[in-house]
C-alpha positions in Angstrom: 113.5 -44.2 -29.2 112.5 -47.8 -29.5 113.0 -50.0 -26.8 115.8 -52.0 -26.7 116.5 -55.4 -25.9 119.5 -56.4 -23.4 120.7 -59.8 -23.3 123.3 -60.9 -20.8 126.4 -59.6 -22.7 124.7 -56.0 -22.9 124.6 -56.0 -19.3 128.2 -57.0 -18.8 129.7 -54.9 -21.4 127.3 -51.9 -19.8 128.8 -52.7 -16.4 132.2 -52.9 -17.8 131.6 -49.2 -19.3 130.9 -48.0 -16.1 133.6 -49.5 -14.1 135.8 -48.1 -16.7 135.2 -46.7 -20.3 138.6 -46.0 -20.9 139.6 -49.2 -22.1 140.1 -50.1 -25.7 137.6 -52.3 -27.5 140.3 -54.8 -27.8 140.6 -54.9 -23.8 137.1 -54.9 -23.8 136.6 -57.5 -26.1 139.1 -59.5 -24.3 137.7 -59.0 -20.4 134.2 -60.2 -21.5 135.5 -62.9 -24.1 134.0 -61.0 -26.9 135.2 -61.0 -30.6 136.7 -57.2 -30.9 134.3 -56.7 -33.8 131.5 -58.0 -31.9 132.3 -56.0 -29.3 132.4 -52.9 -31.0 129.0 -53.6 -32.8 127.5 -53.9 -29.5 128.5 -50.9 -27.7 127.8 -48.7 -31.1 124.2 -50.2 -30.6 124.4 -49.1 -27.2 125.5 -45.7 -27.7 123.4 -44.9 -30.9 120.3 -46.2 -28.6 120.9 -43.6 -26.1 121.4 -46.1 -23.6 125.0 -44.8 -22.9 124.2 -41.2 -22.7 127.8 -39.9 -22.0 131.1 -40.8 -21.2 132.9 -38.4 -18.7 136.2 -38.4 -16.5 135.5 -38.4 -12.6 137.8 -36.6 -10.8 139.0 -36.8 -7.4 137.8 -34.0 -5.6 140.3 -35.1 -2.8 143.2 -34.2 -5.1 141.7 -30.7 -6.1 141.9 -29.2 -3.4 139.2 -27.2 -1.2 135.8 -27.9 -2.3 132.6 -28.0 -0.2 129.5 -30.2 -0.7 126.2 -29.6 0.1 122.8 -31.7 0.3 120.5 -29.2 0.1 116.2 -29.8 0.4 114.0 -27.3 -1.1 110.5 -26.5 -0.3 108.4 -24.3 -2.5 105.4 -22.7 -1.8 103.6 -23.6 -5.0 103.9 -27.0 -5.9 101.9 -27.0 -9.3 103.5 -28.8 -12.5 104.5 -25.1 -13.9 106.3 -24.1 -10.3 108.3 -27.0 -9.9 109.1 -27.3 -13.6 110.1 -23.8 -13.6 112.5 -24.2 -10.4 113.9 -27.2 -12.1 114.5 -25.2 -15.3 116.3 -22.5 -13.2 118.6 -24.5 -10.8 119.8 -27.1 -13.1 121.8 -25.3 -15.8 124.0 -23.9 -12.5 127.4 -25.3 -13.1 127.3 -25.9 -8.9 124.5 -28.1 -8.9 125.7 -31.4 -9.9 122.3 -33.3 -9.0 118.7 -32.1 -9.0 116.0 -34.2 -7.6 112.5 -33.7 -7.5 111.3 -36.2 -4.6 108.0 -36.7 -2.6 107.3 -36.8 0.5 109.1 -34.0 2.3 110.7 -31.3 0.3 110.0 -30.7 -3.5 113.8 -30.9 -4.2 117.2 -32.2 -3.3 120.2 -31.0 -4.7 124.0 -32.3 -4.6 126.0 -28.8 -4.9 129.8 -28.8 -5.0 131.4 -25.1 -4.7 134.9 -23.9 -3.4 134.2 -22.9 0.2 131.3 -21.3 2.2 131.3 -17.8 0.6 130.6 -19.7 -3.0 128.0 -21.6 -1.3 126.1 -18.3 0.2 126.9 -17.0 -3.4 124.7 -20.0 -5.0 122.2 -19.8 -2.0 121.6 -15.8 -3.1 121.4 -17.0 -6.9 119.2 -20.2 -6.8 117.1 -19.6 -3.7 116.9 -16.2 -2.0 116.1 -14.5 -5.1 113.1 -17.0 -5.8 109.9 -15.8 -4.4 108.8 -19.4 -4.6 111.2 -21.1 -2.5 109.6 -21.1 1.4 112.5 -23.3 2.9 115.9 -24.3 2.2 117.8 -26.7 4.7 121.5 -27.4 3.5 123.5 -30.1 5.2 127.3 -29.9 4.3 129.5 -32.8 3.9 132.6 -33.4 6.1 133.8 -36.3 4.3 132.6 -38.8 1.4 132.6 -42.0 2.2 131.4 -43.1 -1.3 130.7 -42.2 -4.6 129.7 -44.4 -7.4 128.0 -43.3 -10.3 127.5 -47.1 -11.5 124.1 -48.0 -11.8 123.6 -51.7 -10.9 122.4 -54.3 -13.7 120.2 -57.2 -13.2 121.2 -60.6 -15.0 
């Protein structure tokens, strides 16, 4: 994939889309003082380049009812590339795993998981961690309140 040179208008478009991708092209163009055809061409170019990976709806977890979010640190016995990649490949597809980071120093992975309740977390822990002979240590922190959640990536001007 070729490198994409972003100008100030591209960055403003990306920032606006990160804030609310549900706006029509006409609304977006008006907000950014662009003509609708120019706005549409630029957004299409950003999508085709793969810079806009996907557009999703963000749900209000507080209104969904009971959910349990855990930040989980995982340390493995073996940290060779094959073992790290195998762990990633096993946990990433699980629907409860919202985010998976390979980190350093400290634990090998940090996961953000969301489940219905503690029994659902215990089932996830059994499925993903306890049954893996290479998992040495699991340390889970359970969220009591989410003060901020912002998936927006800051863009430099």
